[in-house]
VOGU-3710 file (C-alpha; in Angstrom, 3 decimals, decimal comma):
1> mfiesfkvds> 24,784/-8,472/14,523  23,257/-9,398/12,035  21,939/-12,656/11,014  20,516/-13,417/7,741  18,354/-16,064/8,808  16,483/-17,917/12,072  14,148/-20,573/13,311  12,121/-20,314/16,520  12,306/-23,020/19,366  9,760/-23,127/21,930
11> pnvkytegei> 6,352/-24,986/22,696  4,339/-22,845/20,995  5,496/-23,134/17,418  5,572/-25,917/15,277  7,155/-26,160/11,807  6,296/-28,637/9,796  6,835/-29,383/6,489  4,297/-27,086/4,775  2,832/-25,113/7,213  4,676/-22,848/10,359
21> hsvyayettd> 1,602/-23,163/13,439  1,896/-21,322/16,510  -0,199/-20,466/19,770  -0,226/-16,515/20,397  -1,029/-14,739/23,738  -2,725/-11,775/22,310  -2,965/-8,786/25,120  -4,741/-6,024/25,309  -7,406/-3,960/27,143  -10,912/-3,450/28,056
31> lvhenrdgih> -12,666/-0,491/28,885  -15,756/0,140/30,543  -16,878/3,430/32,259  -18,884/2,043/35,516  -20,061/3,535/38,679  -17,907/2,799/41,960  -18,297/4,017/45,190  -20,614/6,534/43,796  -18,242/7,897/41,582  -18,089/7,280/37,363
41> qwivkpksvk> -15,102/6,199/36,402  -12,973/5,012/33,633  -11,825/1,200/34,612  -8,944/-0,297/32,460  -9,095/-4,330/31,862  -6,109/-5,819/30,915  -6,628/-9,290/28,965  -5,265/-11,880/27,364  -6,963/-13,446/24,049  -5,120/-16,928/22,718
51> yefktdthlp> -4,564/-16,990/19,214  -3,759/-19,594/16,379  -2,112/-18,932/13,463  -0,986/-21,426/10,619  1,088/-20,313/8,137  0,984/-22,014/4,629  5,001/-22,097/3,335  4,625/-23,119/-0,108  5,740/-20,588/-2,177  3,549/-20,419/-5,409
61> kfgvmlvgwg> 4,371/-19,272/-9,106  3,441/-15,765/-9,142  1,957/-13,445/-11,005  1,555/-9,463/-10,415  -0,839/-7,597/-13,612  -0,223/-3,904/-13,032  -3,123/-1,937/-14,709  -0,925/1,226/-15,614  1,736/-0,948/-16,936  3,104/1,425/-19,612
71> gnngstltag> 3,294/3,634/-17,251  6,760/5,407/-14,634  5,907/3,078/-11,827  4,953/0,275/-14,009  8,210/0,134/-15,974  10,528/0,749/-13,737  9,072/-1,708/-11,270  9,359/-4,268/-13,962  13,583/-2,694/-15,052  14,000/-2,666/-11,652
81> vianregisw> 13,024/-6,411/-10,953  14,677/-7,881/-14,268  18,086/-5,907/-13,084  18,036/-7,536/-9,768  17,034/-11,304/-11,492  19,994/-10,967/-14,140  22,488/-9,277/-12,022  22,833/-6,151/-13,663  25,677/-3,493/-13,107  25,409/-0,325/-15,151
91> atkdkiqqan> 27,732/3,231/-14,781  26,352/6,208/-13,166  28,844/9,967/-13,142  29,685/8,823/-10,055  30,435/5,264/-9,648  29,268/1,101/-11,088  26,258/0,739/-9,575  24,611/-2,218/-8,520  20,786/-2,981/-8,390  19,556/-3,392/-5,713
101> yfgsltqast> 15,755/-3,382/-3,448  16,254/0,253/-1,371  13,298/1,179/-0,033  11,279/-2,097/-0,068  10,324/-3,321/3,622  10,065/-6,432/3,409  13,647/-6,613/1,235  15,599/-3,748/1,878  14,781/-3,063/5,870  15,723/-5,239/9,171
111> irvgsfngee> 13,482/-6,419/12,088  15,163/-7,438/16,087  15,693/-10,448/17,153  17,323/-10,776/20,574  20,691/-9,830/21,779  23,491/-12,143/22,009  26,205/-11,473/24,068  25,374/-7,955/24,620  25,036/-7,299/21,383  21,682/-6,453/19,489
121> iyapfkslvp> 20,897/-9,194/16,586  18,631/-7,907/13,467  17,483/-10,381/10,496  15,832/-9,190/7,545  12,465/-8,486/7,676  11,703/-11,117/4,998  13,092/-13,627/7,399  10,358/-13,635/9,724  7,992/-15,733/7,536  8,542/-17,376/3,810
131> mvnpdeivfg> 7,771/-14,760/1,463  8,018/-15,190/-2,415  11,287/-14,000/-4,230  10,565/-10,728/-6,188  13,214/-11,943/-8,896  10,472/-14,446/-9,263  7,774/-12,653/-10,116  6,256/-12,803/-13,416  4,812/-9,372/-14,466  2,060/-8,324/-17,209
141> gwdisnmnla> -1,190/-6,306/-17,547  -2,752/-3,416/-19,192  -2,863/0,100/-20,646  -4,459/2,329/-22,576  -1,278/3,250/-24,201  0,261/0,406/-26,791  4,087/1,317/-26,003  6,274/-1,501/-25,501  7,905/-1,359/-21,896  11,509/-0,554/-22,865
151> damarakvld> 9,877/2,291/-24,980  7,859/3,380/-22,036  10,895/2,827/-19,902  12,682/5,451/-21,999  9,423/7,751/-22,434  9,587/7,879/-18,697  13,178/9,277/-18,059  13,707/7,000/-14,584  16,709/4,984/-15,269  19,861/5,642/-16,368
161> idlqkqlrpy> 20,690/5,467/-19,765  23,140/2,477/-19,537  21,163/0,357/-17,448  18,254/1,138/-19,926  20,755/-0,173/-22,647  20,900/-2,780/-20,970  17,736/-4,303/-19,816  16,033/-3,133/-23,415  16,286/-6,837/-24,720  14,505/-7,772/-21,559
171> mehmiplpgi> 11,456/-5,454/-21,970  11,097/-4,898/-25,903  8,742/-7,599/-26,568  6,760/-6,971/-23,596  3,480/-4,896/-24,683  0,899/-4,041/-22,530  -2,896/-5,514/-23,211  -5,625/-3,103/-23,674  -7,027/-0,990/-20,827  -10,349/0,706/-19,895
181> ydpdfiaanq> -10,275/4,027/-21,609  -13,193/6,446/-19,789  -12,098/10,083/-20,484  -14,819/11,228/-17,986  -13,021/10,088/-14,687  -9,115/11,676/-15,984  -7,469/14,776/-17,401  -8,487/15,343/-21,154  -4,530/15,665/-21,434  -4,556/11,447/-21,371
191> esrannvirg> -6,111/11,524/-24,489  -3,013/11,010/-26,476  -2,054/7,847/-24,646  -5,647/5,770/-25,574  -4,094/4,148/-28,544  -4,949/0,704/-26,653  -8,582/0,697/-25,406  -11,289/-2,115/-24,944  -14,438/-1,346/-25,966  -18,162/-2,199/-25,179
201> tkkeqverii> -20,046/-1,973/-22,474  -19,168/-1,851/-18,314  -20,297/-5,678/-18,825  -18,392/-6,542/-21,385  -15,254/-4,575/-20,069  -14,963/-6,417/-16,776  -15,213/-9,832/-18,797  -12,470/-9,050/-21,266  -10,201/-8,131/-17,686  -11,903/-11,361/-16,177
211> kdireftekn> -10,349/-13,049/-19,655  -7,500/-11,746/-19,716  -6,788/-12,444/-15,760  -6,928/-16,170/-16,903  -5,219/-16,255/-19,782  -2,130/-14,940/-17,905  -2,868/-17,075/-14,968  -2,960/-20,899/-17,170  -0,031/-18,903/-19,725  2,515/-18,490/-17,540
221> qldkvvvlwt> 1,327/-21,467/-15,468  0,441/-19,681/-11,964  -0,258/-20,873/-9,033  -1,606/-17,127/-7,688  -2,024/-13,286/-9,063  -2,258/-10,591/-7,684  -4,028/-7,022/-9,897  -2,696/-3,893/-8,635  -3,721/-0,593/-9,748  -1,230/2,103/-11,119
231> anteryssii> -2,773/3,658/-13,392  -4,015/7,303/-13,270  -5,315/9,375/-10,306  -9,440/9,418/-11,309  -11,719/11,589/-10,115  -13,881/10,597/-7,311  -17,044/8,776/-8,233  -20,100/10,084/-6,665  -21,474/7,807/-4,028  -25,092/7,687/-5,462
241> pglndtmenl> -27,972/5,243/-3,778  -29,324/2,586/-5,451  -26,405/2,974/-7,897  -23,151/2,141/-6,340  -23,960/1,901/-2,246  -24,953/-1,761/-2,356  -23,528/-4,590/-3,777  -26,345/-5,630/-5,338  -26,650/-1,979/-6,462  -23,983/-1,983/-8,025
251> maslekneae> -23,876/-4,786/-9,938  -27,338/-3,868/-10,955  -25,959/-0,842/-12,408  -23,345/-2,886/-14,092  -26,201/-4,765/-15,898  -27,207/-1,090/-16,437  -24,073/0,188/-18,359  -24,652/3,335/-15,398  -21,786/5,802/-16,244  -20,815/6,694/-12,811
261> ispstlfaia> -18,639/3,126/-12,732  -14,964/3,929/-12,976  -12,552/1,782/-14,280  -10,829/1,067/-11,411  -14,357/-0,491/-10,238  -14,392/-1,966/-12,826  -10,762/-3,870/-12,641  -11,520/-4,450/-8,804  -14,641/-6,012/-9,862  -13,560/-8,371/-12,014
271> cvlenvpfin> -10,661/-9,118/-9,816  -13,135/-9,872/-6,651  -15,486/-12,218/-8,978  -12,637/-14,098/-9,931  -11,025/-14,093/-6,145  -7,897/-12,194/-7,426  -6,751/-10,038/-4,629  -6,986/-6,307/-6,064  -4,965/-3,097/-4,754  -5,249/0,530/-5,508
281> gspqntfvpg> -2,248/2,618/-5,437  -4,086/5,615/-6,552  -6,635/8,156/-4,537  -9,856/8,005/-6,008  -12,624/6,056/-4,080  -12,814/3,190/-6,341  -13,945/1,159/-3,291  -17,763/2,459/-3,397  -19,739/0,670/-0,423  -20,927/-1,783/-3,116
291> lielaihrns> -17,357/-2,615/-4,276  -16,209/-2,789/-0,541  -19,455/-5,136/0,601  -19,289/-7,381/-2,770  -15,767/-8,315/-1,588  -16,307/-8,981/1,726  -19,595/-11,066/0,833  -17,061/-13,118/-1,350  -14,041/-12,735/1,466  -11,631/-11,970/-1,599
301> liggddfksg> -8,906/-9,302/-0,866  -9,011/-5,221/-1,820  -6,077/-3,154/-0,197  -5,511/0,454/-0,433  -5,903/3,545/-1,458  -2,688/5,698/-2,638  0,743/5,073/-2,023  2,511/6,321/0,532  6,174/7,480/-0,535  7,137/11,019/-0,211
311> qtkmksvlvd> 5,778/14,112/1,720  2,706/12,281/3,474  5,699/9,218/4,901  7,676/12,295/6,394  4,274/13,548/7,628  2,921/11,029/9,359  6,088/10,031/10,907  6,469/14,180/11,994  2,943/14,787/12,971  3,568/11,745/15,439
321> flvgagikpt> 6,389/12,689/16,702  4,732/16,048/17,216  1,867/15,342/19,020  3,618/12,803/20,952  5,917/15,504/22,504  3,221/17,190/23,024  3,742/20,226/20,719  0,920/21,338/18,825  0,699/21,648/15,151  -1,546/24,301/14,139
331> sivsynhlgn> -0,486/25,112/10,383  0,319/22,343/7,443  1,088/23,991/4,464  2,460/21,435/1,928  3,609/22,231/-1,793  4,350/20,403/-4,340  5,621/19,795/-8,104  6,161/17,397/-10,434  6,614/16,508/-14,408  6,124/13,364/-14,796
341> ndgmnlsapq> 2,750/11,718/-16,191  1,345/11,966/-12,770  1,522/15,547/-12,515  0,041/16,035/-15,554  -3,260/14,336/-15,127  -3,345/15,640/-12,038  -3,068/19,696/-13,065  -6,636/18,982/-13,884  -8,742/19,927/-11,076  -11,420/17,065/-10,668
351> tfrskeisks> -8,608/14,495/-10,652  -6,377/16,731/-8,272  -9,262/17,006/-5,852  -8,877/12,940/-5,480  -5,203/13,414/-4,308  -5,788/16,307/-1,932  -8,629/14,522/0,066  -5,853/11,293/0,415  -3,016/13,412/1,651  -5,309/15,432/3,835
361> nvvddmvasn> -6,688/13,536/6,583  -3,080/11,306/7,209  -3,014/13,312/10,248  -6,903/13,027/11,544  -6,049/10,024/14,241  -2,467/11,595/15,436  -4,613/14,801/16,082  -7,250/13,017/17,685  -5,287/10,985/20,030  -4,332/14,140/22,164
371> ailyepgehp> -7,339/16,429/23,828  -4,635/17,997/25,730  -3,751/19,915/22,875  -6,891/20,048/20,779  -10,240/20,949/21,743  -13,201/18,991/20,698  -13,749/19,567/16,360  -10,113/21,396/16,228  -7,881/20,250/13,988  -4,599/22,029/12,267
381> dhvvvikyvp> -5,102/24,077/9,138  -3,833/22,371/6,373  -3,445/23,129/2,717  -2,229/20,923/0,140  -0,998/22,058/-3,252  -0,002/20,225/-6,604  1,513/21,867/-9,711  3,043/20,625/-12,620  6,336/21,434/-13,897  7,191/19,515/-17,334
391> yvgdskramd> 10,989/20,129/-16,657  11,378/18,483/-13,515  10,171/15,697/-15,225  9,977/12,648/-12,276  12,662/14,435/-9,758  9,016/15,455/-7,453  9,659/18,811/-5,466  7,648/18,566/-2,087  7,967/21,556/0,762  6,435/21,605/4,083
401> eytseifmgg> 5,723/24,316/6,364  4,857/23,177/10,226  3,796/25,831/12,583  3,315/24,472/16,146  2,685/25,999/19,214  5,040/25,617/22,340  5,722/26,545/25,758  3,495/29,757/27,102  2,259/31,101/23,840  5,716/30,126/21,857
411> kstivlhntc> 5,879/29,452/18,286  8,456/26,899/16,441  8,343/26,499/12,494  9,998/23,276/10,550  10,510/23,833/6,891  11,190/20,726/5,047  12,659/20,574/1,486  12,239/16,834/-0,424  13,479/15,929/-3,588  12,577/12,527/-4,490
421> edsllaapii> 12,358/10,473/-7,545  9,017/9,725/-7,956  8,890/6,254/-9,447  11,850/5,343/-7,522  10,172/5,286/-4,169  6,840/4,078/-5,553  8,292/0,838/-7,315  9,300/-0,817/-4,065  6,109/0,150/-2,444  4,257/-1,743/-5,148
431> ldlvllaels> 6,675/-4,595/-4,662  6,140/-4,632/-0,848  2,031/-3,965/-0,917  1,540/-7,358/-3,693  4,117/-9,598/-2,016  2,214/-8,601/1,402  -0,866/-9,162/0,072  0,083/-12,763/-1,394  1,109/-13,783/1,776  -1,765/-12,597/3,590
441> triqlkaede> -3,359/-15,302/1,859  -1,200/-18,124/3,137  -2,141/-17,022/6,650  -5,057/-18,557/8,686  -5,883/-17,577/12,167  -8,595/-18,391/14,875  -9,710/-17,228/18,775  -9,604/-18,948/21,169  -13,527/-18,965/20,938  -13,776/-19,589/17,735
451> gkfhsfhpva> -14,063/-23,190/15,769  -12,416/-22,881/12,670  -9,072/-21,257/11,068  -10,029/-18,045/8,676  -8,210/-15,438/6,492  -7,327/-12,188/7,563  -11,038/-9,923/7,116  -11,001/-9,411/3,241  -9,964/-5,524/3,413  -6,178/-5,857/4,272
461> tilsyltkap> -5,275/-3,319/6,737  -2,151/-5,130/7,165  -1,232/-3,156/3,898  -1,705/0,425/5,321  2,173/1,064/6,384  2,513/1,173/2,691  -0,595/3,820/1,837  -1,515/7,460/1,833  -5,071/6,653/2,848  -5,911/2,911/4,361
471> lvppgtpvvn> -8,782/1,078/3,379  -10,516/-0,371/6,417  -13,217/-2,280/7,273  -16,692/-0,851/8,570  -16,438/0,700/11,591  -12,880/-0,103/12,019  -10,231/2,923/13,543  -7,861/4,387/11,000  -4,214/4,576/12,085  -1,589/6,861/9,959
481> alskqramle> 0,858/6,681/12,162  3,760/5,686/10,468  5,504/3,974/13,469  2,259/2,247/14,433  1,202/0,591/11,075  4,963/-0,424/10,974  4,679/-2,505/14,328  1,491/-3,369/13,689  2,611/-5,794/10,344  6,351/-6,481/12,103
491> nilracvgla> 3,831/-7,658/15,261  1,410/-9,793/13,365  4,308/-11,580/11,313  6,147/-12,061/14,871  2,846/-13,554/15,944  2,800/-16,476/13,338  6,085/-17,367/14,482  5,563/-17,531/18,345  7,395/-14,099/19,087  6,239/-11,424/21,495
501> pennmileyk> 5,677/-7,713/20,177  8,508/-6,055/19,953  8,061/-3,745/22,788  11,708/-2,157/22,820  11,909/-2,436/27,039  14,931/-4,620/27,054  14,110/-5,210/30,987  17,321/-7,517/30,821  19,423/-4,689/31,269  17,543/-2,262/33,042
//
């Protein structure tokens, strides 16, 4: 059974006009290695920590600024939100299609809230706590091309022509602000697009971005803004002692106009200085150590890296299943080809390397979880290939071969072929990232031994379900298994309304 909304009735939850206050018992464990009766052994000690959560239920007037607004992802997301807001339908070769938010965790998935008369009850994910309605988002952003969003949508060749015709009047007046173009960080084949760029030193470029954010906020009378990078993949930045390894060195390098500060890092610096959440949707190392330190120092939200939409999402499910089933993946070979601008930019070796790194590390935590299967330091052979094939456009092909060892020396091979429309998968992920980033700024918590409420850590692990290479605070374990990431996100929001984690035990029926 499906219900649209619910309210929790519990002594641990209090709803007021402006917030939800919950008291939550966090059940976890401590491990110690100690000598008992002359034998060293691991001892697991269950413990319960009381947390309090406060969620501000006031929904702000919300703006999203996309870096790379005129690209395939930016134009597709903007078009999709407008189509949903206006209730647009259009003719395809199969049927009359209605606008929807399929592919969005927050808008199109459900959570189990209990049972009623022996039937499982589900509610929208977005019903757990108040979230901004995506139809009400105000969009803006930057691009190194001055093409308006209607023409950019046509150039992308993602959406059906009938839909494009209906959306053109809404989008032809949308023109991106000038972006930061540095040919040292992206493929040379992008130069022909770069007719809309911010000139000046790197410090002047940061100051211009800050000015743009302030003017966008004031012009649209916004309460909150989130900035997200969906522009070209950059090459990795070199981490250089004295240049970008600390907050002080990074800011001094900005003053000195050091060449090794990438455009994405410049955008991130501007957002952190303005205390505006910044999300990196590409695989490069935007968040150099000095930038992470700056964000933590200023308690400004950052999140990333790289949208997890197709092949990698499947990998984080399948390898988790195999290792959890006691099957040993020994070889993972992943091949992709695509023909959009992302594919053209990735045809350069230095930008492909960024993507290769973000895709290759996705199985590490799952392999490390099972020392029965893997010796220390052992890892599956893992190869990632990406090729640019213009004809296929945005319809990316992904082919994977998983070879595993099974019982008594046997071998098992699984082969997947995935044809996915790249931007139609990425757009709802962008939507979820900005909505969850905004939501996380309205949640405060404190443990029982803490005197004051505080926000989540500024390095937003809450976004990890949506990213290939989750950014985590220094010293925090990286979790890539998709089911664990989703459970983490759902259970944190359940805690905000005093609900226990979904454990699927269903003891009442056992």
